[in-house]
C-alpha positions in Angstrom: -32.4 -28.8 77.9 -29.9 -30.9 75.9 -29.2 -29.8 72.4 -27.6 -32.4 69.5 -24.5 -31.3 67.5 -25.3 -31.0 63.8 -24.2 -33.7 61.5 -23.2 -30.8 59.6 -21.2 -29.0 62.0 -19.5 -32.3 63.2 -18.5 -32.7 59.7 -17.0 -29.2 59.9 -14.6 -29.9 63.1 -13.3 -33.2 61.7 -12.5 -31.6 58.3 -10.7 -28.2 60.0 -8.8 -30.8 62.0 -7.9 -33.2 59.8 -6.7 -30.2 57.6 -4.8 -28.8 60.5 -3.0 -31.9 61.1 -2.2 -32.1 57.2 -0.4 -29.0 57.1 1.6 -29.7 60.2 2.7 -32.9 58.5 3.6 -31.2 55.4 5.6 -28.4 57.2 7.6 -31.2 59.3 8.0 -33.1 56.3 9.4 -30.1 54.3 11.6 -29.2 57.2 13.1 -32.8 57.4 13.6 -33.0 53.7 15.4 -29.6 53.9 17.6 -30.9 56.7 18.3 -34.1 54.7 19.6 -32.4 51.7 22.4 -31.1 53.6 25.0 -32.4 56.5 27.3 -29.8 58.5 30.8 -30.4 59.2 32.9 -28.7 61.8 35.3 -27.2 59.1 35.5 -26.3 55.6 38.1 -27.1 53.0 41.0 -24.8 52.6 40.9 -23.4 49.6 44.4 -22.0 49.7 46.2 -22.3 46.6 43.3 -23.8 44.7 41.7 -22.2 41.5 39.1 -19.6 42.6 36.4 -17.9 41.0 35.0 -14.6 42.2 36.0 -11.6 44.8 38.5 -13.6 47.2 37.2 -11.6 50.4 33.5 -12.7 49.4 31.9 -13.8 52.7 30.9 -17.4 51.4 33.2 -20.1 50.0 31.3 -23.1 47.6 33.9 -26.1 46.6 33.2 -28.7 44.3 34.9 -31.8 44.3 34.8 -32.7 40.8 36.8 -35.0 38.5 37.3 -34.3 34.5 36.4 -37.8 33.3 33.2 -37.5 35.4 30.0 -37.2 33.7 27.8 -35.7 36.5 30.6 -33.0 36.9 30.1 -32.1 33.3 26.5 -32.1 33.5 26.5 -29.8 36.7 28.8 -27.7 35.1 25.9 -27.0 32.2 22.9 -27.0 34.4 23.8 -25.9 37.7 27.4 -23.8 37.5 26.2 -21.1 35.2 23.2 -20.0 37.6 25.3 -20.2 40.6 27.8 -17.6 39.1 25.3 -15.3 38.1 23.3 -15.4 41.2 25.7 -15.6 43.7 29.7 -15.0 42.2 29.4 -12.1 39.7 27.5 -10.3 42.6 30.5 -10.5 45.2 28.4 -12.9 47.7 30.5 -16.2 46.8 33.9 -17.5 46.0 34.0 -20.6 44.0 36.9 -23.2 43.9 37.4 -26.6 42.1 39.4 -29.7 44.2 40.5 -31.9 41.9 39.1 -35.6 42.4 41.1 -38.5 40.8 38.1 -41.4 40.6 39.1 -42.4 37.2 42.6 -43.1 37.5 45.2 -42.1 35.3 43.0 -39.7 33.0 41.8 -38.3 35.9 45.3 -37.3 37.1 46.4 -36.4 33.8 43.9 -33.6 33.3 44.1 -32.8 36.9 48.0 -32.3 36.3 46.8 -30.2 33.1 44.7 -27.8 34.7 46.8 -27.0 37.8 49.9 -26.7 35.2 47.8 -24.1 33.2 46.7 -22.4 36.4 49.8 -22.1 37.4 51.4 -20.4 34.2 48.3 -18.3 33.8 45.6 -18.2 36.7 43.5 -16.0 34.7 42.8 -18.5 31.7 42.6 -21.6 34.2 38.6 -21.5 34.0 38.7 -21.1 30.3 40.6 -24.6 30.2 38.5 -26.1 32.9 35.4 -25.3 30.8 37.0 -26.7 27.6 38.0 -30.0 29.2 34.8 -30.5 30.4 33.0 -30.0 26.8 35.9 -32.5 25.4 34.5 -35.3 27.5 32.0 -37.8 25.3 28.5 -37.5 25.6 28.5 -41.5 25.5 31.0 -44.0 26.0 32.6 -42.4 28.9 35.2 -45.1 29.6 36.8 -44.7 26.6 40.0 -43.1 26.6 40.1 -39.2 25.8 41.9 -37.3 28.1 45.3 -37.6 26.5 48.5 -35.4 26.1 47.5 -34.8 22.5 43.8 -33.9 23.4 45.5 -31.5 26.3 47.9 -29.0 23.9 44.8 -29.4 21.2 42.7 -27.7 24.1 45.3 -25.6 24.9 46.3 -24.3 21.4 42.6 -22.8 21.4 43.2 -20.6 24.6 45.2 -17.4 24.2 47.4 -17.1 27.1 48.6 -20.4 27.4 52.2 -21.4 26.7 51.8 -24.6 25.0 55.2 -26.1 25.4 55.2 -24.9 28.8 52.3 -27.0 29.3 53.9 -30.0 27.3 57.2 -29.8 29.5 55.1 -29.8 32.5 53.0 -32.9 31.8 56.6 -34.7 31.0 57.7 -33.7 34.1 54.7 -34.5 36.2 55.9 -30.8 37.8 52.3 -30.3 39.9 52.3 -33.5 40.9 52.4 -32.0 44.7 49.3 -29.8 43.8 47.4 -33.0 42.6 48.4 -35.1 46.0 47.5 -32.1 48.1 43.8 -32.4 46.2 43.8 -36.0 47.1 44.7 -35.6 50.8 41.8 -33.5 50.8 39.7 -35.6 49.1 40.6 -38.2 52.1 40.1 -35.6 54.7 36.4 -34.8 53.8 35.5 -38.3 52.9 34.3 -37.6 49.4 32.5 -40.4 48.0 31.1 -39.0 44.7 31.5 -36.2 42.1 30.4 -33.8 42.0 30.3 -33.1 46.0 29.1 -29.4 46.8 30.1 -28.1 49.7 29.1 -24.6 51.0 31.4 -23.2 53.4 31.2 -26.5 56.2 27.7 -27.8 55.0 27.9 -30.7 52.3 24.8 -30.7 50.1 23.3 -34.0 49.7 21.7 -33.7 46.2 24.0 -31.1 44.1 21.8 -31.2 41.1 19.1 -29.3 43.7 19.8 -25.7 43.5 17.6 -24.6 45.9 19.4 -26.7 48.2 22.4 -24.6 47.1 20.6 -21.5 47.6 19.4 -22.0 51.0 22.6 -22.8 52.3 24.3 -20.1 50.8 21.6 -17.6 52.0 21.8 -19.3 55.5 25.6 -18.8 55.6 25.2 -15.2 54.4 22.7 -14.7 57.3 25.4 -16.3 59.8 23.2 -19.0 60.2 
């Protein structure tokens, strides 16, 4: 005796199969998306001699390739960086370093020379100067000339612990040009094409403003993955 399948049963079976396929596609898509958000290289940038925030023995290193003239770098520093510090740097899991990029010519170079000079003079106030210099970046007319020796000294005057006369002398003599040149070599070595470029150990984060991608890369590094 033959039984005919109920149209309701057939509909239910098709529905179940369709939902299963849909879930599988979403999982595959998410995994592919996560993979596309990062690129793993065969090594990480050396941070020897670089300004570094956090415990030097922290197991994970995060590096920002940034430019003081870059609007996106300022935005990243205001929107992503504080959360990164709170979640990982202050907890001893991550050390954070900044490597200068000179994509905007003479002003980028001057800002980098000033920051390196402050770091050499007093590493404890480097990050205060770093933050203040970015804060002085205009919200509009980004191409206007605003990184000047006068502006640098003005900023430095407002930060306790910076000898402005030494800073002025360092700028006039380009005393930290070798440090800036070293950064340029690292930028070239790692083929940095845009700022900010964020690296977690050997991993380049494709979307630097995607904090979840940064977190995932850090958590994987902490697990040894």
